[in-house]
C-alpha positions, 0 to 999 in steps of 0.5 A: 432302085434302078434296075440292072442295065443290059448293056456293058457300060461303065457300071458293068466294067467297074463291077468286074474290076471290083470283083478282081480286086476283091478276089485278090484280097480274098485269096491272100486273106484266105491263104493267110487265114488258113496258115493262122488257123494251123498255128492255133490263131483266129478263124476269122480271116479264113472265114472272111477270106472265103466270104470275100472270094465268094462275093467277088465271084458272084459280083464278077458274074453281075449277080446281086447275090454277091452284094448279099454275101459281102453284107453278111461277111461285113456284118460278121466282121463288125461283130468280130471286131467289136467282140475283140476290141470294142469301141476303140477306134485305133484298134479297129482301123485294120479291122474295119477301114478296108472292109468299109471302103469295099462295102461302099464300092460294093453298094455302088455296084447294085445298079449294075447287078442282076438276078433274083435278089436284084429286084427293087425291094431286095436292092433297096433292102440291101442298100439300107442294110449296107448304109446301117452297117456303114454307120455302125462302122463309122461310130466304131472307128471314131470312138475314143478309147478310154484311158489306156492304162486304167487296168486294176492296179495292186493296192499299194502297201502303206509305207509304214507296212513296208517289207524289205525285198526278198531275192532268191538269186541275189539280194535286192539290196546289199548293205555294206558298212559305210566307210569312214569319211576320207580326206582327199587332199588333191592339188588345190582341192579342199582338205576335206570332202564336206558337204558344199552349198548347192544352187537352188532351182528357181531363177536358175536351173543349175543341174541336168535334173534341176538339181542333183536330186533331179526332181525336175520341178520349178517353183516358178508360177508366172505361167499358168494354165490360164495364160499359157496360151499366150506363150510366144517365142522369145528367141531362137539360137542355132548352134551350127552343129549339124551332121556332116555327110559322114554323120548323116543319120547318126545325130541324136543330141538329147541335150538339156541346157543349164541356167546359172546367173545370166547364162545358159550352158549346153553342149551340142551333139558333137560336144561343142560347149556353148554359153548363151545369154539367157534373156536374149539368146545371144552367144557368149562363148563357144569351145569346140573340143573337135570330135571326129565323126568316127567317134559317134557310137549309136548317135551323136549325143551330149545330154548335158554339162555340169556347173561347179563353183570352186569353194572360197575362190576369188571372184576374178580367179580363172575358172572360179566357176567352171563347166564340165562335160564329157565327149564322144571320144572319151575326154572330160573337159573343164572350161571357165564358165565366164570365158569358155577358156580351158581350165589350166589347173584341170587335168592337162590344159583343161581335159582328162583322157578317160580312155586311160586304163580302159584297154583295147577299144575302138572309135565309137565303142567307148563314149561319154554321152551324159553329164557328170554329177558333182557331189562334194567336189567330186565329178562322177562320170560313167561312159556308154559302151556300145551294146552287142559288140563283144564280151571282151568290151571296155570296162564299165568302170565309174570314176570320180574326178576332183572337180578342181584338179581333174585328178582321179579321186576314185574308181568304182571297178566292179571286178576289183572292188578292193581297189579304187585307184587307177590300174597298175602299169600294164593292167586295165579296169575289169573288162565287160562289166556293167556301165553307167551310160546315163546320169547319176544323182547325188545327195550332198548331205549324205555324201552319196552318189546314186549310179544307175547301172546297165548290163554286162557286155553282152546284153543277150547272153549271160552264162559267162558273167561273173558272180559280181556281175550277176549281183550288180548288173541292172542295179542302182548302186549308192557309192560314198563319193568321198571313198568310192566304196559302195554302200548299198545296191538294189537290183531291178532285174536278176540275170538280165538278158533283155537289155533292161539297163537303168536309164532313168536318172533317180530322183531324191525326195522326202517321201511322205509316210505315217511317221513323217517325211523319209529321205528316199530315192525314186527309181523308174525302170525300163520294164515299168516298175517304179521303186521307192527306196530309203536313200541311206540304206536301199531298203524298199519302202514298199513290198517287192514281190518276187514273181515266178517267170518262165525259164527255158530258151538257150540258157535255162540254167542261167535264168532266174526263176523269179523277178522283182515286181514293185507293189508301189506302181508299174507302168507295164501293161498286161501281156500281149495277145494275138488280138493286140496285133495291128496294121494299116489293113487286114493284110498286114494285121494278119501278117503280124498275127501270124508272126505272133503265133510263130514267135516264142512268147510267155509274157514278161521276161520271155527267155531268148531263143534261137530256133524262133523269134521271141517277143520282148515286151516291153522292149528296151525303150521302156517303160521309162528311159533316160528322160526320167520322171518329174515329181511335184512334192507339193501336189504329191504327184509323179509325172512319168511318160513311157513307151509301150512297145515290144521288140521282136528278137532272135538269137543268131547262132555264131555260124550264121552270124559269121556267114552274114558278115556280122563283125564286132566294132573293134575288128576290121570291117566291124560295125557295117550293116549286114543282111541281119539288119539291126543286130549285134555280133556279141563276139565271144558268146555263142550267139549274136542278136537280131533286134526289131525294135518296136516290132515293125512290119516289113511292108508298111513300117508300122508297128505290129502292136496296136496303139498307143505306143506311148503315154503320160501318167500322173501317179499319187506320190503317197500311194502309187495309185494312178491319178490320170493317164493318157496316150501321148503324141499325135499321128500328124507326123507318122504314117505307113511307109513313112508318109505323114498322115497329118492327123492331129489325133492322139495315137500315143507315139514312141517318145524319148525325153522327159517332163518338167513341172512348174508350181504354176500347175503345168507340165512342159514336155516334148519327147514325141515323134510329132515334133510338138512341145506341149503344156499339160495341165497337171490336174487334168492331164489335158494339153492346154498349149502346144507349138511345132518345133523345127526338129524333134523334141527328144530332149528335156526342157528347162524352166528359169527366170531372166529379167523378171520373165519365166522362160521355157527352153528346149534344144529341139535337136531331133533324133535319128533313131526316133526318125524326127527331123534334125535341127540345131535350134534352141528355142525359148518361150515366154509370156509377152513383155 
């Protein structure tokens, strides 16, 4: 070992600079650590900060003692890190990366140091210990975490032992007598509302979820795990719908095309309808309803269109087959599927104004973003009512329109359950009621349509809600599509104050039981629970346990003392702890730990508070959201991708909100950005709401919770047991300060969009923030093919056949909220001809 030099060369000044840097970090960590200790948090940072400062002092004085002190501090750090999180590389990044870098630099200063511990043997020993410590750190940082959700799950209750749910607040499933089938003679509509023939999935993909039963499963098997690596781009189509300067930062198309016959049918972010040749990608027709930029709510979104074939229509009859979709400015459009020309017999020149009967609104407040669901010739459609604006919001009414004439068949107005007609002159549908912003499912044989409802306006304050709102909010409602009467409803959250609206489209299957298949609906929720319900009655086929939850916050008398929990399966994870906090370095992890200890958190369903921030986990993005699940009944598997992120929220007293200029969208100056960031005014309630979605740290923009932030899971359909589970999404396009790391490692990113399954044994899905579309082997969960998309893949792919080839198609439109690139590309993949 080279002895310390007596001169003041490079080593001398380098060690002094290192000491200064270590001292600065040591002061910050010691101060933050002391604060954390006063909050009842970990003592590690206080001890480590003191060790760092002491080491820096001796290195500044060029004493070898500084190396030995840092070695002790680093070994203490290593032991603490392994004790807290074990061999989990992603979790150890903030604990070990920066200390390891400092260790390397400290070891390099040894030749420039002196003192009684700087002798040849002592210096060699210190270096050897340091190298061993570096090796241990490297092994820990490169370790692969075991599957992120292999927590012990409750033993599912066999279907034959199903127990109906109990609900001390409101019945989880409320049954009303099914209404007598009504005759709906409207214009040229059929005289009765009998079941109509439905197009199957296979060569076609005729509805948003494949069919209105929404299994997202294709029987095609040309593409397999063995040959999927040969997939190539067959064609790419560009819609031309890209954001104007005024709409920049507001695009999130989320579109899933349909395929019927030789054509694909889709809508763009701003609601332009398109037909594309399914084999070549050539444009067939285009219809632009001309939607203004100010109609954009959260984002410019058109998830899909609906296809309808008029029964007994002549082949050459205009609009014998038609495409229906809703627009951001609340119109229901119908055009000829062959020509794209408006259907003259539908509404007024091919459109119905959905704002009729809604009452006072404003551009962007009331918008249609999801595809209609057509059952027995009735097009059922809801609307998105922009969250967080005001209690006196547009109605959440769900309506059924005759798919031929566009006339109102019925209205399901929660505040006026006895009247299914349009409001009388001078009246409006009940304002502020729960809305259906996502896509319904339908059972043609039973004549039922299944409505996933959201929350009342507003989301985070409930004391002013009506009793009917309390019973129906955040519920799945089965409605008789002929009459508009609700037959049953099943509530997944009582007195919802967490924006846990039902975003996932329900899936209808024949569920395997000991007594044979039973018609069922599978319902996935944002808080993670998956329910299996009888399709005709709403009875749960598995026990629904009412678990005690905390009460308190600003509405202790309003909160439910229990919440339902599915014994079948949950995508939720154990409650957060301080050790779950994360960051790029020990400093931002320390900050997140301090914020955790300063926040109100009592686990799931933590009551909203105003005197301090409160943690909502999972946040309003899931669990499972609008991308929905896919089910392979033949293999008996459910495939669910999910998010695993908290929100960091605070209720804002009205005076503070007013002082910050937080104004509802319908008032002058409303909707503008304020110092409160992502916040909703909640006009009419005593509190506004501030939401930090994903709980991002202020310095780096990284999430405060450790990865993974999203995953994908296979679930045994019959039992609800986890078959495999893995983090989903790589770190290649993500990083601190918004700078991509380009690391092709599965960190598990946030994801929006869902899967499709094929009989060939593959799951196709994009959804993640790394701009990849992937093929996953359904048996193993391993990715067997991927391709980089030109924009974010926040949409559901589809599978179909054209000219004897199996095609995979995705509209890679990107997503402003997910911070992925915006694109107008629709891309088709197929095996080589």
